[in-house]
LUMDRENTI-795512 format. One record per residue (C-alpha): residue in three letters; x, y, z. Coordinates in steps of 0.001 Angstrom, whole numbers, padded with zeros to 6 digits, always signed. Layout:
BEGIN
ALAXYZ
...
***
This chain:
BEGIN
UNK+086639+111727+126720
UNK+087979+108387+125491
UNK+091081+107414+123530
UNK+091245+104165+121586
UNK+094589+102934+120293
UNK+094079+101240+116938
UNK+097629+101139+115568
UNK+101268+101463+116656
UNK+100142+099650+119788
UNK+102424+096596+119864
UNK+104561+097663+116917
UNK+106126+100800+115450
UNK+103893+101175+112376
UNK+100211+101762+111644
UNK+099842+104819+113872
UNK+096139+105552+114484
UNK+094379+106764+117637
UNK+090642+107501+117931
UNK+089489+110270+120289
UNK+085807+110362+121273
UNK+084275+113305+123138
UNK+080655+114033+124023
UNK+080194+115682+120594
UNK+083006+114623+118272
UNK+085117+111788+116965
UNK+088524+112492+115493
UNK+091750+110679+114627
UNK+095374+111245+115492
UNK+097122+109870+112368
UNK+095972+107086+110061
UNK+099054+105148+108973
UNK+100027+101985+107134
UNK+101196+098872+108923
UNK+104631+097851+107666
UNK+106925+094905+108286
UNK+105889+091268+108436
UNK+103150+089788+106230
UNK+100915+089514+109300
UNK+101323+093218+110035
UNK+100750+094301+106429
UNK+097613+092161+106297
UNK+096124+094489+108936
UNK+095916+097207+106273
UNK+093118+095272+104570
UNK+091003+094872+107688
UNK+088036+097139+108260
UNK+088493+100243+110385
UNK+087275+099928+113958
UNK+084908+102852+113291
UNK+082829+104263+110462
UNK+085045+106669+108465
UNK+081998+108829+107708
UNK+081540+109387+111465
UNK+084997+110933+111899
UNK+084661+114715+112158
UNK+088293+115575+111423
UNK+091817+114236+111625
UNK+095136+115523+112974
UNK+098221+114349+111072
UNK+101553+114538+112910
UNK+103766+114118+109819
UNK+104009+112637+106338
UNK+105699+109273+106864
UNK+103439+106523+105484
UNK+103242+104698+108819
UNK+101361+107814+109996
UNK+099455+108901+106863
UNK+099390+105856+104574
UNK+095770+104740+105129
UNK+094233+108167+104532
UNK+093186+107267+100938
UNK+091366+104224+102312
UNK+089722+106412+104950
UNK+088498+108820+102257
UNK+087351+105999+099941
UNK+085157+104696+102764
UNK+083384+107964+103515
UNK+085588+110375+105494
UNK+084799+113983+104487
UNK+086409+116026+107252
UNK+089489+118250+107280
UNK+092986+116876+107901
UNK+094884+119380+110043
UNK+098672+119409+109667
UNK+101524+121787+108854
UNK+101982+123160+105344
UNK+105086+121050+104701
UNK+103264+117922+105850
UNK+100389+118660+103461
UNK+102762+119083+100496
UNK+104835+116009+101276
UNK+101826+113808+102104
UNK+100471+114374+098604
UNK+103547+112893+096901
UNK+104003+110193+099565
UNK+100435+108946+099229
UNK+100483+108984+095435
UNK+103716+107002+095480
UNK+102144+104560+097931
UNK+099096+104202+095675
UNK+101331+103477+092700
UNK+103152+100775+094697
UNK+099838+099155+095675
UNK+098789+099121+092030
UNK+102056+097531+090891
UNK+101890+094943+093688
UNK+098371+093993+092602
UNK+099511+093556+088981
UNK+102394+091323+090069
UNK+100159+089221+092377
UNK+097505+088836+089677
UNK+100042+087319+087290
UNK+100495+084497+089786
UNK+096844+084145+090766
UNK+095768+083998+087126
UNK+098120+081098+086427
UNK+096926+079242+089530
UNK+093239+079903+088906
UNK+092812+081973+092079
UNK+090642+085119+092270
UNK+092204+088392+091156
UNK+093267+090836+093869
UNK+092670+094591+094011
UNK+095083+097266+095254
UNK+094462+098668+098724
UNK+094038+101996+096908
UNK+095247+103544+093680
UNK+097332+106580+092819
UNK+094129+108334+091766
UNK+092567+107553+095162
UNK+095595+109106+096837
UNK+095544+112218+094649
UNK+091891+112794+095591
UNK+092890+113264+099252
UNK+094722+116541+098664
UNK+091546+118634+098983
UNK+091047+117502+102596
UNK+094368+118816+103929
UNK+094170+122022+105961
UNK+097570+123564+106804
UNK+098164+125208+110183
UNK+101468+126871+111115
UNK+103711+125979+114040
UNK+103033+127871+117249
UNK+099543+129048+116304
UNK+096539+128210+118501
UNK+093745+127249+116128
UNK+090077+126560+116850
UNK+088994+123404+115032
UNK+085478+123974+116375
UNK+083973+125783+119402
UNK+085091+122969+121734
UNK+088512+121912+120428
UNK+091658+124003+119994
UNK+094964+122700+118645
UNK+098513+123986+118472
UNK+101330+122448+116425
UNK+104901+122561+117720
UNK+108095+121616+115903
UNK+108842+117914+116521
UNK+112296+118039+114900
UNK+111640+114647+113277
UNK+111243+115459+109582
UNK+110264+118610+107699
UNK+106879+119745+109041
UNK+106541+117095+111758
UNK+104470+118286+114715
UNK+103951+117698+118404
UNK+100263+118484+118922
UNK+098675+120202+121909
UNK+094881+119796+122141
UNK+092444+121553+124451
UNK+089091+119750+124577
UNK+086002+121311+126140
UNK+083246+118962+127361
UNK+080433+120731+129184
UNK+082073+122988+131752
UNK+085366+121076+131783
UNK+088486+121612+129685
UNK+091141+118931+129320
UNK+094534+119142+127648
UNK+095987+116249+125653
UNK+099439+116203+124027
UNK+100310+113859+121162
UNK+104044+113624+120559
UNK+103906+112118+117073
UNK+107497+111080+116353
UNK+110101+112974+118374
UNK+113308+114018+116648
UNK+116857+114229+117950
UNK+118969+117057+119323
UNK+121895+118776+117588
UNK+120501+118289+114101
UNK+122154+119510+110916
UNK+119109+121117+109258
UNK+116046+121063+111499
UNK+115260+122608+114872
UNK+115235+120530+118026
UNK+111899+119208+119341
UNK+109780+121722+121244
UNK+109519+121132+124981
UNK+105967+121146+126370
UNK+105404+122395+129913
UNK+102003+121041+130960
UNK+099343+118550+129979
UNK+096727+116371+131613
UNK+097446+113362+129379
UNK+100296+112496+127030
UNK+100451+110024+124117
UNK+104151+109428+123473
UNK+106239+107449+120987
UNK+108934+105018+122216
UNK+110572+103700+119030
UNK+113997+103634+120695
UNK+112831+103563+124300
UNK+115257+100763+125191
UNK+118510+101946+123603
UNK+120826+104866+123058
UNK+122315+105978+119737
UNK+125895+106783+119011
UNK+126208+110520+118385
UNK+125490+112026+115003
UNK+129140+113087+114764
UNK+130290+109505+115376
UNK+127905+108097+112771
UNK+128900+110800+110314
UNK+132596+109951+110654
UNK+131920+106233+110258
UNK+129712+106930+107237
UNK+132489+108769+105417
UNK+135148+106263+106472
UNK+133049+103397+105084
UNK+132529+105213+101785
UNK+136252+105975+101347
UNK+137297+102443+102370
UNK+134759+100779+100039
UNK+135673+103023+097118
UNK+139385+102304+097618
UNK+138748+098622+096930
UNK+136526+099352+093951
UNK+133235+098580+095657
UNK+129767+100123+095747
UNK+128079+101499+098867
UNK+124328+100850+098941
UNK+122265+102839+101457
UNK+118620+101818+101924
UNK+117049+105090+102987
UNK+113619+106560+103630
UNK+112829+108888+100736
UNK+111542+111578+103079
UNK+113835+113063+105691
UNK+116651+110534+105897
UNK+117713+110888+102267
UNK+117846+114683+102558
UNK+119863+114389+105782
UNK+122388+112159+104001
UNK+122620+114514+101021
UNK+123315+117415+103392
UNK+125919+115364+105269
UNK+127650+114449+102019
UNK+127598+117996+100635
UNK+129288+119276+103803
UNK+131920+116548+103594
UNK+132631+117121+099894
UNK+133001+120860+100551
UNK+135129+120749+103687
UNK+137559+117852+103210
UNK+140029+119025+100607
UNK+142633+116500+101729
UNK+140421+113763+100280
UNK+139631+115747+097140
UNK+141317+113382+094686
UNK+139465+110405+096159
UNK+136130+112233+096454
UNK+136230+113444+092848
UNK+136089+109810+091746
UNK+133076+108870+093902
UNK+129659+109700+092467
UNK+126589+109783+094709
UNK+123306+108661+093128
UNK+119860+109290+094604
UNK+117880+106504+092960
UNK+114332+107334+093989
UNK+111821+109507+092102
UNK+109996+110058+095388
UNK+113166+111221+097143
UNK+113865+113562+094222
UNK+110418+115146+094542
UNK+110716+115332+098339
UNK+114091+117089+098020
UNK+112454+119788+095884
UNK+109843+120355+098595
UNK+112668+120748+101140
UNK+114274+123410+098936
UNK+110970+125315+098704
UNK+110379+125345+102470
UNK+113504+127025+103750
UNK+111695+128723+106649
UNK+111410+125342+108428
UNK+115188+124993+108760
UNK+117291+125960+111754
UNK+119247+129214+111871
UNK+122545+127565+110932
UNK+121106+126140+107716
UNK+119385+129411+106857
UNK+122665+131274+107393
UNK+124409+128790+105111
UNK+121907+129527+102328
UNK+122217+133276+102896
UNK+125955+132917+102377
UNK+125331+131663+098858
UNK+125376+127894+099333
UNK+122813+125964+097327
UNK+120877+123607+099576
UNK+121083+119823+099037
UNK+123418+120011+096068
UNK+127072+119280+095245
UNK+128923+118513+092032
UNK+129131+114720+092463
UNK+125421+114345+093232
UNK+123123+112848+090587
UNK+119377+112151+090756
UNK+118119+109214+088683
UNK+114479+109060+087660
UNK+114019+106499+084895
UNK+114134+102729+085347
UNK+116851+102510+082676
UNK+119035+104952+084625
UNK+118492+102876+087762
UNK+119417+099611+086023
UNK+122545+101150+084525
UNK+123953+101782+088017
UNK+124359+098047+088570
UNK+126469+097673+085432
UNK+128677+100630+086267
UNK+131922+099287+087772
UNK+133213+102616+089097
UNK+133187+103287+092887
UNK+129937+104967+093894
UNK+127295+105500+096532
UNK+123679+104531+095768
UNK+121033+105912+098126
UNK+117662+104328+097320
UNK+114339+103617+098975
UNK+112771+101903+100740
UNK+114516+102464+104040
UNK+113678+098984+105357
UNK+114649+097386+102014
UNK+111278+095669+101719
UNK+110280+097298+098405
UNK+111461+099697+095725
UNK+114606+100083+093656
UNK+116951+099377+096551
UNK+116064+095688+096318
UNK+117617+095491+092854
UNK+120786+097181+094100
UNK+120973+094800+097046
UNK+120522+091806+094768
UNK+123479+092999+092673
UNK+125750+093960+095584
UNK+124996+091894+098701
UNK+126966+088909+097420
UNK+130069+090983+096614
UNK+132679+091139+099394
UNK+134019+094474+098159
UNK+130605+096160+098573
UNK+129184+097762+101712
UNK+125562+098110+102826
UNK+124774+100898+105290
UNK+121462+101002+107155
UNK+120631+104397+108647
UNK+117193+103973+110203
UNK+114775+101730+112064
UNK+114291+098227+110616
UNK+110909+096736+111538
UNK+110538+093084+112433
UNK+109824+090987+109341
UNK+111536+093317+106848
UNK+114488+092465+104627
UNK+116507+095144+106403
UNK+115950+093549+109826
UNK+117004+090174+108402
UNK+120257+091580+107015
UNK+121304+093552+110119
UNK+120423+090530+112280
UNK+123216+088587+110572
UNK+121329+086252+108223
UNK+123795+084732+105754
UNK+121207+084179+103032
UNK+118165+086309+102173
UNK+115489+086209+099495
UNK+115301+089250+097227
UNK+112880+089428+094296
UNK+112281+085659+094554
UNK+116021+084933+094401
UNK+118259+083497+097142
UNK+121207+085840+097718
UNK+124317+085239+099832
UNK+125335+088048+102184
UNK+129072+088664+101660
UNK+129116+092481+101704
UNK+130124+094413+104807
UNK+126980+095361+106762
UNK+126720+098492+108905
UNK+123946+100024+111019
UNK+124493+103696+111898
UNK+121836+104665+114443
UNK+123283+108167+114819
UNK+121453+109131+111626
UNK+118080+108128+113049
UNK+115368+110787+113022
UNK+113905+109218+116189
UNK+115056+110250+119642
UNK+116824+107551+121645
UNK+116015+106616+125239
UNK+118131+109404+126732
UNK+116591+112180+124662
UNK+113045+110822+125075
UNK+113662+111075+128810
UNK+115104+114582+128440
UNK+112080+115699+126398
UNK+109701+114227+128954
UNK+111599+116022+131726
UNK+110563+119311+130106
UNK+107121+119065+131695
UNK+106949+121324+134750
UNK+104338+119039+136311
UNK+103942+115293+135696
UNK+101063+114398+133357
UNK+098312+112422+135025
UNK+099092+109520+132727
UNK+101468+108850+129865
UNK+100395+106383+127186
UNK+103394+104755+125487
UNK+102859+103803+121851
UNK+104846+103406+118600
UNK+107387+100938+119960
UNK+108003+097235+120192
UNK+107013+095630+123485
UNK+110519+095560+124980
UNK+111161+099208+124091
UNK+107951+100423+125723
UNK+108339+098386+128883
UNK+111979+099364+129318
UNK+111145+103030+128859
UNK+108198+102833+131274
UNK+110483+101362+133945
UNK+113116+104051+133287
UNK+110570+106878+133543
UNK+109131+105513+136788
UNK+112584+105126+138393
UNK+113997+108487+137309
UNK+110968+110808+137074
UNK+108312+108948+139038
UNK+105740+109440+136269
UNK+102857+107034+135682
UNK+103227+105301+132301
UNK+100687+103026+130633
UNK+102260+100574+128179
UNK+099624+100290+125459
UNK+099085+096670+124493
UNK+097203+095908+121299
UNK+093858+097584+120483
UNK+092647+099123+123732
UNK+090480+102007+124978
UNK+090869+104276+127993
UNK+088589+106860+129604
UNK+090201+110166+130550
UNK+088810+111989+133571
UNK+088857+115666+134444
UNK+090966+115895+137606
UNK+092941+118629+135921
UNK+096597+119529+136020
UNK+096069+122270+133443
UNK+093730+125089+134536
UNK+092141+127798+132380
UNK+091296+131144+134011
UNK+088260+133208+133127
UNK+088703+135927+130533
UNK+089772+139060+132398
UNK+089279+141615+129672
UNK+085882+143155+128870
UNK+087047+144714+125624
UNK+085009+142153+123738
UNK+083691+138629+123951
UNK+086104+135736+124119
UNK+085000+134618+120647
UNK+085706+138049+119173
UNK+089131+138261+120797
UNK+090075+134777+119611
UNK+089044+135643+116063
UNK+091178+138798+116125
UNK+094103+136884+117633
UNK+093840+134135+115000
UNK+093791+136694+112196
UNK+096840+138469+113613
UNK+098715+135200+114109
UNK+097855+134082+110605
UNK+099217+137371+109220
UNK+102321+136956+111374
UNK+102938+133396+110166
UNK+102578+134370+106519
UNK+104816+137427+106886
UNK+107412+135464+108831
UNK+107582+132767+106157
UNK+107738+135449+103447
UNK+110518+137256+105299
UNK+112622+134104+105691
UNK+112128+133009+102090
UNK+112859+136544+100888
UNK+116136+136610+102780
UNK+117118+133109+101738
UNK+116034+133041+098130
UNK+116037+136614+096778
UNK+119123+138003+098516
UNK+120630+140778+096371
UNK+117586+141270+094137
UNK+115395+142517+097000
UNK+116178+145920+098631
UNK+117638+145579+102103
UNK+115359+148332+103465
UNK+112278+146364+102350
UNK+113515+143287+104175
UNK+114059+145432+107280
UNK+110519+146861+106996
UNK+109089+143342+106779
UNK+111162+142294+109774
UNK+109878+145213+111892
UNK+106270+144558+110890
UNK+106595+140883+111760
UNK+108102+141747+115134
UNK+105270+144162+115967
UNK+102640+141621+114981
UNK+104295+139018+117183
UNK+104234+141405+120172
UNK+100544+142210+119611
UNK+099665+138517+119284
UNK+101453+137806+122565
UNK+099677+140668+124369
UNK+096268+139641+123077
UNK+096908+136024+124025
UNK+097638+137188+127584
UNK+094323+139037+127714
UNK+092423+135955+126618
UNK+094228+133378+128761
UNK+095237+135484+131731
UNK+098900+134482+131352
UNK+101616+136870+132492
UNK+103651+138357+129656
UNK+107260+139440+129950
UNK+107707+142996+128733
***
């Protein structure tokens, strides 16, 4: 088996890894390059493979740096299934259509200039229609369910705790008489989250592909960032200023809404001040993504589910307003009252947030809060690096506003938690490939892992290919049961697990959304049935794999 790293090799964006076995070719992610002009130009280069030759794809999550080139892949001949979680499938649809719309608008704007200069017209990387056509290729698979992609490859998605539906993928690949296990981390979330579960720890693998976005630094705690966030808002409002928060429409914006709703509910001593501060979500994409969050309550942690069961409406409070139209967005910049504007994009390199920055960066009474990773070459990186003048929408703007960077809101694990997650392996992987990080971050993390854990890390540098051998750490015992063939048992197990997943999601959503209108005894019946199915799935899995099961 071979793995070829085609993106997120010497940068954080453009995630794409090609796996080649003796029978199949498949991709782990297919994302957009973002950041500098040189990086974004890579999106227009040909794939390093024929899309029609790719049998299937595994998508870790719906951020565009992981899924953003899928429409291009499909346009050029890919016809396979895209395996991901249900939430990732739903969110990817709106993310990709939004991306297609942006590419179309960028092409229109560029063609106005090229027409005047007599240069050839440009075409969008892909259109919104191209993106919409991808929906039929998505194939949802639930967390925790072993699923046969084909007779030789089995996958299992685990909660990555990064954004809604993000997955850490376990893959078992059979070549001839040998079976190898590969784990792909995708993007790893943080611990002690407000809404989502913590990342799943994996015990064993032969090879690991691991992200290192923050492999060279530690974050302040979420509690510290949360306190600073609220202090900045209150201080800025007291002087009549506006707080502008460039935020990723998916994940980060919903985290901020939840943080704000908790603060507005639980800080009565600031009530008079808070009543005067409106919070605007100025992003149609973020508005749509928030609705998907509300419809997927079974992905949340127990604390958030309990909050909903107690009658609290998720991601909503009285001072929160969603703006959709361009006119509503423009009006915010002519509204002198103290307010918070949360708008995409998170790196401030496109979208409505650029207009808000143009109107507020030069004002000393305003504050700009960055809450996520800022790639090299983006407007956001320029601002947090201390540049005194920046160019926004072809205009030179002076930076007089107070600038803040709150890393405690990041959805990416820092160096300490990446190390903690990696320590969850009971045996060291044969090799760990470090991707999705800038050069310094990967090298620093590799050195840290070697010193503390003694694990062998390969810092992936640019496009490169590696052969994986079969000196196994993971072993697979023969099937011990003679009740039926392995294929028959796996089919039964998959059917049971599928029923369990559907019933479990139904049970959670019933409890969270129907409450008093659904008889308590029916909920209890569903709960018992789900529990029995889970026990049977576990027992049958032990028969197939030979694993010991606690009774």
